[in-house]
BADRENZA-995059 format. One record per residue: x, y, z of N, C-alpha, C, O, CB in turn. Coordinates in steps of 0.02 Angstrom, whole numbers, plus 32768, in hexadecimal, padded with zeros to 4 digits. Each point is the difference from the previous one (the first is absolute). Glycine has a CB too. Layout:
<pts>
XYZXYZXYZXYZXYZ;...
</pts>
This chain:
<pts>
460BCF2B93097FEF80548008801D7FFC7FB47FD580037FD4803E803F80C0;80207FB87F5E8029802F7FAF7FC880037FCB800880297FD3807F7F9F8030;7F36800C7FFD7FDA80087FCF7FDD8046800F7FF280257FD180067F5B8017;7FF68097806B7FEA80317FF78011803C80107FDE803380027FEC7F8A7FF9;8079803980158030804D800E800D801C7FC680117FE17FCE80307FFD8090;7FB7806C7FA7800B80257FDC804B8017801280127FF5803A7F71801E7FB3;80A180067FEF805B800D800D801580247FB17FFC7FEF7FC580297F8A8098;7FF880CD7FCE800580087FBA802A803C80247FE6801F802F7FA87FAC7F72;80C88049803F8042800E7FF0801180497FE6803680027FE37FCD7F858006;7FE880A180197FE8803F7FE48040802C7FF28015801380367F777FE5800C;8094801B7F95804280377FE87FE8804F80137FDC80227FDC804C7F8D7FAF;7FF1806380AE8002804B7FE8802E80217FD3803D800380067F9C7FFF8059;7FED80297F52803680137FD17FEB7FCB7FC0800980187FC880628011809D;7F787F8D7F9D7FFD7FDF7FEA7FB27FEB7FDB7FE480067FCA808A7FF4807F;7F827FE880037FB680047FF37FCE801F80137FC57FF97FF080577FC28003;800B807880407FD5804780258001803C7FE880117FFF7FC580027FD88092;7FDD80717FC680478035800D802E80037FBF8023803380057FE87FA98081;800380017F3D800B800C7FC7800D804C7FEE7FD080257FF27FF37F738002;80888082800C800A80317FE98019801D80328027802E7FF57F947FCF7FBC;80337FEE809B801980248031803F8003801780137FD280257F9280217FEE;8090804B7FDB80417FD4801880177FF4802F80347FDF7FFC7FE380397FC7;7FD27FFA8084800B7FE5803F7FF67FBB800180307FE180167FB380818019;7FDC7F727FB77FEB7FC1800380287FE07FD1800C7FC680107F8780518014;808A7FFE7FA0802E7FEC7FD2804A7FD4802580147FC67FFC7FB480AF7FB6;80547FD08074802F80068006800D7FB6804280327FDD80007FCC80BB7FC9;7FC57F5F806A80077FE880477FDA7FC27FE57FD87FF2802D802C807D8034;7FF87F787F837FDF7FCB7FD77FDD7FC5805180147FC98012805D80457F59;7F5A801E80B17FDD7FE580407FD77FB87FC07FF37FEB7FC77FEE80AF80B0;801E7F617FC37FC07FB57FF17FD48019801A801380378015801F7F5D7FF4;7F7E805C80097FD1800B80007FDA7FBE80067FFD7FDF7FCC802180888002;7FC17F7D80727FD77FB77FEC7F9E800780117FD5800B802B80B97FA38005;7F7B80447F937F9F7FDA80227FED7FBA8012800D7FD17FDA7FC4807A7FD7;80127FAF80867FEE7FC680167FC97FF280087FE180338011806C7FCE8010;7F8F7FCC7FDB7FB47FE57FEC7FE57FCC801380267FD1800B7FEB805A7FA8;7FAE7FCB80557FD57FD27FFA7FE180047FC97FD5802C800480257FCE8060;80057FD57F3C7FD87FFE7FD97FC17FFD80107FDB802A7FE680727FB57FEB;7F9B7FF980547FB67FF87FF87FD9802280247FC27FFD7FFB80507FA87FEB;8016808B804E7FD6802C80228008804D7FD57FDC80307FF480347F84808D;802A803B7F71801B804A7FD7801780318025801080357FE67FA57FC17FCF;8051800080958018801C8039806B80057FF280237FCE7FF47F4C7FEF8064;80AC808F7FAF803F7FF980058019802C802B7FDE8022802680257FB47F78;805C802B805B802880288039804B80267FC280297FDB7FE47FB07FB180AE;802880AE7F68801B80127FF18039800180367FF58002803D7FB880227F72;80977FDB803080377FF880318048803E7FE180277FF77FD27FA97F688049;802D80C78002802980407FF57FDF802D7FCA80177FFA7FC780567FC78057;7F6C80617FEA7FD5802A7FAF8017802880047FDD8028801F7FBF7FC77FCD;80B280347FFC8015802B8005800080227FA37FF67FE07FCD80457FEC80BC;7FD0806B7F7C7FF680217FB67FC780257FD38002803B7FEF80437F74801C;7F8D80267FE57FDF80167FF67FB47FB680127FEC7FD07FE0807A809E7FCE;7F897FAD808F7FD77FCB80207FAC7FF77FD27FD87FD28006807380518082;7FB1800C7F577FA580007FEF800C7FCE7FBC7FDD7FD07FF27FE680C78039;80797F837FAB800F7FAB7FC47FFD7FC7801A7FE77FD17FE1806680587FE1;7FD37FD0808980027FB280237FC47FEE80107FF57FC47FF4806F8045803E;7F67801B7FE97FCC7FE980027FD67FE77FBB7FE17FCA7FFB802F807A806C;7FF77FF87F5D7FDA7FF07FD580127FAB7FE37FD77FD97FE7801C80B68006;80507F69801D802C7FBA7FE27FBE7FD380227FD77FE57FDB80D58032802D;7F507FE580387FD07FE880127FBC7FEF80007FE37FD080188068804A7FFC;7FA180197FCC7FAF80117FF37FFD7FD07FAB7FD37FD97FEE801D80CA8060;80497F6F7F8F7FFB7FE57FC480117FA480127FDC7FD97FE1804D80B17FD6;7FFD7F5E806C80057FB980117FCE7FD8802B80047FC4800D8068805F7FE7;7F57801580257FC57FF8801280087FDE80567FE17FD4801E7FF1801F7F4F;8062803780A48000800380497FFF804D803B8035801D7FF4800D7F6E7FDA;7FA9808B80507FFC80208040802F80048023800E7FCB801B7F9E801D7FE6;807A804A800E8031801E802A7FD3800980497FD9802C8010807280187F83;7FCC7F8280917FDC800C8053803E8007802B80057FE280367F897FCB7FC2;8090806C7FF980488006802B8040800F7FED80177FE07FD07FB77FDB805E;8054806E7FEC804F80187FF2802D7FB7803F7FEC7FE480337FF780DB7FB4;80537F3C7FF8803D7FFA8044804A80197FE8801680057FC77FAE7F85806D;804E80807FF38046802C7FF380387FD6801180017FDB80327FCE80967FEB;80577F957FC0804A7FB9801080238057803480277FF5802E80087F817F24;7FC480BD80A4802580328022801C80447FEB801D800C7FCB7FF37F93805C;7FE8807B7FF77FE1804F800C802E80297FC37FF8803D80007FEE7FC0809D;80477FE97F32801080357FE47FDB80167FBE7FE07FD77FE08083800E805C;7FA4805A7FB27FD780107FE07FED7FEB7FC67FC580067FEE80538038804B;802A7F9C7F927FE77FDF7FCA7FD97FBE801D7FFD7FD07FDB806780627FD5;7F8C7FCC80747FE77FBD80097F918029802F7FC57FFB7FF081017F9E8030;7F59808080097FC0801B80237FDB80447FE67FC4800E800580747FBB805E;800180607F7D7FF380587FE7801B8011802B80107FDC802F7F8E803D7FA0;806F8023802B802E80558024802C80037FD480037FE97FC77FFF801980BC;8032802A7FAC8029802A7FCF80327FD07FF580077FD5802C7FE480A47FF9;803F7F867FA080437FE27FE0802F803E80177FDF802F80157FF07F847F75;806580548076802E801C7FEF7FE580507FD1801C80127FCD80287F64803F;7F7C80B280187FF480287FF47FC87FEA7FB97FD180227FEB80A28019805E;7F9B7F9D7FA87FA17FEF7FCE7FC07FDC802C80097FD7802D804180007F57;7F8F8036806F7FDA7FED80247FD37FBB7FD77FEB7FFF7FC6801E8085807A;7FF27F497FF47FF27FC57FD47FB27FE8801E7FEE7FFC803A80A37FDB7FB1;7F4280177FCE7FB07FFC801180007FBB8038801E7FCD7FF07FAB80667F84;801D7FD280BA7FF17FA180127FB87FFD802C7FCC80107FE480CB7FC78031;7F6B800F803A7FE27FEC7FF97FCC8025801E7FC67FEA8001807D7FC47FE7;7FD0809180357FD9804280147FD680127FCC7FC880108014808F801C802F;7FAF7FD67F877FF280107FC17FC67FC07FE37FDA800A7FD180AC803C8024;7F7E7F8980287FD87FC67FD27FC8800D80507FC47FFB7FF180AB7F8C7FA6;7F998084809F7FC0800980297FE2801B7FFB7FCA7FE98011804C8004801E;7FEA806C7FB17FF1802E7FE27FBC7FD77FCE7FC58011800580C48039800B;7F887F927FD17FCA7FF47FDD7FE47FBE7FFF7FD57FEF7FD7805280657FF2;7FFB7F7680777FF47FBD801D800A7FF1802580377FE6800B7FCB80037FC2;7FCE801E806280207FEF805180127FC9800C7FD37FD67FFB7FF2806A8032;80707FAC7FE27FF77FAB80218031800C8029802B802A7FF47FB17F7D7FB2;8021802580A480397FFE8019804F7FEF7FEA800E7FE37FCB7F938011806F;807F80187FE580547FF27FF3802A7FEE803A800E801880377FED803A7F74;800E7F8C803F802C7FBF802D804480067FFE80297FF97FD27F8A7FB48015;80508066806380618009800F800D7FD380497FDF7FE9802E803380B17F9E;803E7F6B801A800E7FE3805B7FF1802580287FE480347FEE80707F978006;7FBB8028805C7FE6803F8024804F8018800C800F803B80017F697F9E8043;80A2800A7FC0805980428000800E80277FB2803880147FF080207F84806B;7F72806E7F807FFB80247FBA7FD5802A800C800A80357FE1800E7F7B7FD6;7FA6805180777FE380237FF28007806080047FEE802C7FD97FE77F54803C;804080808013801C804D800C802880187FA87FF7802F7FD9802D7FB680D1;80067FE27F548021800E7FCB7FE480197FC68019802B7FDC80207F8F8051;7F7480187FC67FD480007FC17FFC80418000801680207FD17FA77F79802D;8017809380537FE7802D7FF9801E80347FE87FED80257FD27FDF7FAD806E;807C80327FF0801C80507FE780277FF27FB18027802E7FF47FFA800680A1;7FDD7FA37F4380197FF27FC97FCA80057FC07FFC80197FC880597FA28082;7F8080177FE97FDD800D7F947FBA801780227FD47FFC7FD580637F837FB8;7FAA809C80C07FCE802D80027FBC7FDB7FF47FD480217FE3807F803A7FF8;7FA17F7280347FE97FD1801D7FE67FF4805380197FE58031802B80067F6A;7F6E804180577FE38019806280167FAD800D80197FD37FDE7F52809E8031;807B7F9880397FF97FC280307FCF7FCC7FE680067FC57FF380128085806E;7FB57FDF7F9B7FAD7FD87FFB801A7FE57FD77FDB7FD07FFC7FBB806B801A;80AD7FB77FA87FE17FB87FBC803A7FDB801B7FF97FC67FED7FD0806F7F85;806B7FD280B1802B7FE8801E7FE47FB480237FD38000802A805F80847FE1;7FEC7F407FDE7FED7FD4802980407FE4801580247FF47FCF7F6B7FFC8002;80917FFD807580337FF180137FF67FC6800D7FC97FE7800A805A80738010;80367F7B7FEB7FFD7FA87FEB80297FF38017802D801F7FE47FAD7FCB7FC3;80477FE78098802F7FCD8015800F7FCB7FAC7FE17FF17FCD7FE2801180D5;80757FF57F77800E7FC97FC87FF37FC7801880067FE780388049804D7F95;7F937FAE7FE17FC37FC180057FBF7FFE80097FDD7FCF800C806B800E8019;7FA580657FD37FC3801A7FFC7FE8800E7FB48011802B7FD880088004809E;7FA37F827F8580047FFB7FBC7F9C803B7FEE7FCC8009801E80A07F497FDB;7FB580C67FC17FD0801C7FDF7FDB7FD77FD7801E7FDA7FDA801C807E802F;7F6B7FA97FFA7FE57FC47FD77FCE803E7FDB7FDB802D8012802B7F458046;801280727F6A7FEC80207F9F7FD17FC17FFD80177FC87FF4806F80767FB8;7F337FCC80607FD77FD87FEC803F7FBC80198033800D801F7F7180487F72;80487F67805880247FCD801A80657FE07FF080227FCD80027F4380207FF7;80A2806C7FF5804080097FFD80258011802E8004803C800D7FE27FD27FA1;80427FC0807A802980168053803C80277FD7801B7FEF7FCC7FD07F94809F;802180B67FBD804780247FF080277FED80497FDD7FDB80217FF4809A7F86;80667F99807580097FF2802E804B803D8006802A80067FD37F8A7F6D802A;804A80AE803B801F8031800280497FF6802A7FF68006803D7F9280337FB1;80AF7FBC800680268009802B804480448001801D80157FCF7FB17F678030;803A8094803A80308017801B804680257FEC80268009802F7F9B7FAA7FFD;805380627F98804E7FFE7FF0801A803C80127FED802E7FDC800C7F8A7FC7;802E8058808C801180408010804280127FE780167FD27FDD7FA480268081;806980327FA5804780057FE47FE980447FB5800E803A8010802B7F1A8019;7FB280A67FA9800180337FEF7FD680438006800680377FE680297F777FED;7F9E803380627FE9803480107FD87FD780437FF17FC47FFA8010808F7F85;7FED7FD880C67FE97FD3803B7FC17FCA7FF67FFA7FCC80218030809B8022;7FA97FB27F877FD27FE27FFC7FE37FEC7FB17FCD800E7FE0802C80298097;80417FA47F7C80197FE57FBA7FC87FC280037FF87FDD803280A080457FC6;7F4A7FD97FD37FDE7FA6800C800D7FDB7FAA8013801E7FCD7F66800780A2;80757F8F7F9A7FF87FF17FC27FBB7FD7800D7FEB7FEA8036809B80187F9B;7F597FFC7FEB7FBF7FCF7FFB80157FCB7FF9803C7FFD7FF17F7E80407FE2;80297F9480337FF07FA37FF77FDB7FFF7FC67FE280357FF6800F7F9F8087;800880027F5B7FB07FE57FF080107FD37FBC802180137FCF7F8B80668061;80367F4B7FDA7FF87FCA7FE5805E80027FEA80027FF07FC57F5C800F8013;80D5800A803B80407FD57FEC800F80397FD980237FFB7FCE7FC97F7A8030;7FEE80E0801F802E801F7FE9800E803F80277FD5802A800D80117F9F7F8E;806E803C807C7FF0802F80138026804B7FEA8036800B7FE47FA37F98806B;7FEC80927FCD800D803D7FDF80318029803E7FEA8001803A7F967FFD7F71;80CD80288041802A801280207FFC80398007801C8016803280167FA17FBA;7FA780817FE0802680518028802E7FF07FDC80077FE17FCB7FE1804180B6;8050800A7FBC8048801F800B801D7FC48036803A7FFD80167FA6809C7FD9;7FFB7F49801C80267FC9802580367FDD7FD980378018800F7F627FD7802F;806B7FE77F9C801C7FCB7FE27FF0800A7FB37FC77FF47FED802E7FC1807F;8037805E7F6C7FF67FE67FC4803D7FCC7FDA80317FE7801B7F8580897FE5;80327F8C7FB580137FC47FE5805D8006800380277FD17FF27F5380217FB9;809580428064804480067FFD800F804980357FF380397FEE80167F857F86;8015802E80D380128019802F7FBA801D802B7FC87FEB7FF180B380257FCE;7F8F801E80707FC3801180437FEC80577FF8801A80297FD980277F708092;7F8F80717FC17FF0803780028031803D800D80367FE7800F7F6E7FD78008;806180897FE9803D800D801B7FEF801580557FCE80058023806980257F58;80147FDD808F7FEB7FF5805D80208049800B8018800880387FFC7F5D7FFA;7FEF80CD7FA88022805080127FDF80308000801A8037800580367FB37FD2;7F5B800B80247FCE802480167FDC802880238021800380347FF57FC87FAB;7FB6805C80287FFD7FFB805B7FBB7FCC80017FD67FF57FD4805C80A28061;7FD57F5480027FE47FCA802B80287FB77FF07FF47FCE80227F9080757FDF;80A77FBC7FCE801B7FB77FF280367FF88035801E802B80217FCD7FD27F59;801A7FB7808680307FEC8039801C7FAC7FE67FE37FCA800A7FCF808B8069;809C7FB97F6480137FB57FF380037FD5801E80037FC97FE5802380557FEC;7FDB7FEA80867FF47FC380237FC87FDA800180057FC3800A803C806C802B;7F7E7FF27FC27FC17FFF7FF6800A7FAE7FC17FFA7FC37FFA7FDC80EB8025;80417FA47FB77FF67FD87FAE80377FB580097FED7FC77FF4800480C97FAD;803F7F7C806E800D7FA880047FD67FD280237FF77FCB7FE180738052801E;7F767FE9803C7FD67FF180217FC87FE87FDD7FDE7FD08012805080728036;7FC77FE47F827FA87FEA7FE580187FCE7FDB7FEA7FC8800B7FC680A77FE5;80957FA07FC8801A7FD17FDE800E7FC0802C7FDA7FCF7FFE8050808C7FB7;7FF87FA6806380307FAA80297FC57FE5803A80057FC78015809D806F7FF3;7F1D7FFF80137FCA7FD2801B7FC07FFC7FF37FE37FCA7FFA8059803F804B;7FA480387FB27FDE80227FFF7FD77FD67FAF7FC97FE480048085808F8057;7FD47F917F6C7FFA7FC67FB1800C7FDA800F7FEA7FD57FDA802E804E7FD9;800A7FC3808080497FCB7FE47FBA7FB7800580187FCB7FEB809880758066;7F177FBA7FC17FD37FCB80037FDC7FFC7FC27FE47FCB7FF18014803F8083;8006801C7F717FD37FF47FA580387FD17FE5803D7FFD80027F81808E7FD3;7FFE7F498006801F7FC37FE1802580237FA37FEB801F7FCF7F9E7F748088;80A480557FBB802D7FFD7FCF7FCF800D7FB6801C802B7FDE80417F7D8073;7F6F80457F947FE280077FCF7FC280537FF17FE180137FCE80407F538046;7FE480AE801E7FEE804480068025801A7FD8803E80007FFA7FA080038069;7FD2802A7F62803180317FDB8001803D80277FD1800E8024801A7FC67F69;804C8054806C7FFF8034800E7FEE80507FD6802680147FD4801C7F91806A;7F8C807A7FD57FE8804E7FCB8030801A802F80027FE880397F6B802E7F93;80BE801B80218005803A800C7FF680497FEF7FF380137FC780357F9D804E;7FE0808A80337FE780207FE9801F80367FBE7FDD802B7FE67FEF7FB0808E;807480187F7A801480217FC280067FDA7FC97FEA7FC7800A8049807D8032;7FE47FC57F8480277FC97FE3804780157FF68010801F7FCD7F8B7FB67FFC;808C801C805F803380197FF3802F7FBF7FEF803A800A80147FA980658032;80147F537F9A80127FCD7FF47FDD7FEB7FAE7FC680127FF6804D7FDB809B;80057FFC7F4C7FD67FEF7FAF7FBA7FD2801C7FC7800C7FED80BD7FE47FB1;7F8B7FE880847FC97FE080097FD6801C8045801D800C803580217F8E7F87;7F69806F80387FDE7FF3802B7FF37FE980347FE3801A8030801A7FF37F91;801C7FBC80387FED8004803D80247F907FFC80017FDB7FCF7F6F80BB8043;80A17F60802780247FC480037FF27FD9803A7FE28020802C807080147F98;7FBE7F85804B7FFA7FE1803D80427FFC8021803A80077FEE7F687FBC7FE9;8033802C80778038800C802480397FDD80138035801580177F81801D8000;80357F927FDC804C7FD47FF48028800F7FB8802B7FD87FED7F9B7FC08058;802D809C7F9B8036801D7FCA800B80388017800E80277FD37FD47FA87FCA;801F804F80A17FEF8057801F803F7FCF8023803D80077FF77F238058801A;80867F7B801080317FFA803280417FD37FFB802D7FF6802A7F6F8022800F;805E7FD57F9780487FE87FD4803B80317FD9803B7FF57FF47F6F7FAF7FF4;802E8096800C8023803C7FC97FFE803D8026803480217FFE7FA17FB17F8D;7FED804C80A2800D8029801B80317FF5803E80027FD180287F9980527FA2;80A18038803080297FFB80267FED8005805280177FDB802C8025804A7F69;7F99800D80747FDC801980407FDE7FB580287FF58003803C7FE880887F83;80157F3C80207FF87FD6801F80397FC180127FF07FC880157FA6806A7FC0;80A67FE1801E80307FE17FFC80017FF680557FF6802D8029804280007F56;7FDD7F738092800D8003804A8031801F7FF6802780067FD17FAF7FA18066;8020807680138044802380257FE88010804D7FC57FFA8012806E80487F75;80067FD480A87FD68039803B7FDD803E80028000802B7FD480477FAD8052;7FA1802980067FE880547FFB802980467FF67FF680367FE37FC37F948067;8078801A7FDA8053803E7FF680107FF57FB48008802E7FD880477FBF80AC;7FB47FCF7F6E800780057FC27FE4803B7FBF801D802E7FE37FEA7F608057;7FAF80557FC17FDF800D7FDE7FFC804C8007800180237FCE7FD37F6A8030;8026809580518004804C8008803880227FE87FF580367FE37FD17FB98076;80807FF97FAE802B80227FCB80047FE57FD6803C80017FF37FF7802A803E;7FAC7FAF7FA07FFC7FF77FA87FD880337FED8018802B7FDC7FED7F588015;7FA3808480297FB2800A7FF47FF4804280027FE480267FD97FF87F758056;8043806E80127FE08041801D800480377FFF80258017802C7FD57FB77FFD;7FE680647FAA800A80367FEB7FE680448019801080337FE27FFC7F807FD4;
</pts>
């Protein structure tokens, strides 16, 4: 599959949305995943300048067939962020109508936050698979940062949104956050993944843009073995 897999990690403010001060400050990653042979691709979290992202794929001879949202926050899905409007999924759909894949628990939050209509949303349960040509993307429900946060697993790569970073994890003090669910996500829902899996986070908060789970499990404090009570006392915020 690796020969057919199209996988790009794009940094906001550097690879696109150059000159946008919010994009530059927020250091979001957007991901493009597809099948090189069929030319079909999905965009994960296309915020800031979505038409530029469509252009990137077109230049690579790929066609955007769908959007996947890891969660509803404006820097990932589009919408209002502390007084700033961030273009995102709704603006992309105005020029390129495609389905938008979300976890069912996130659907209402996405509609209200990004303005994406119900007709474009495809709701999923954890473990559902999206097929892009011959590429299979498994969606894993990882609540904690938001009710319907999800990660996307493809060919030994985990696109984690704001669930897990190379250092730390997503905040649990925002609307819809739940620190107990975050603990369960980190200790149970993602625990089965092989240590050789590469983590691709939703922000560049570390010098490295990606790292293997074995390394992250060794060095990331939020993954240190501890009871739920200890974890909540240390990291709940």
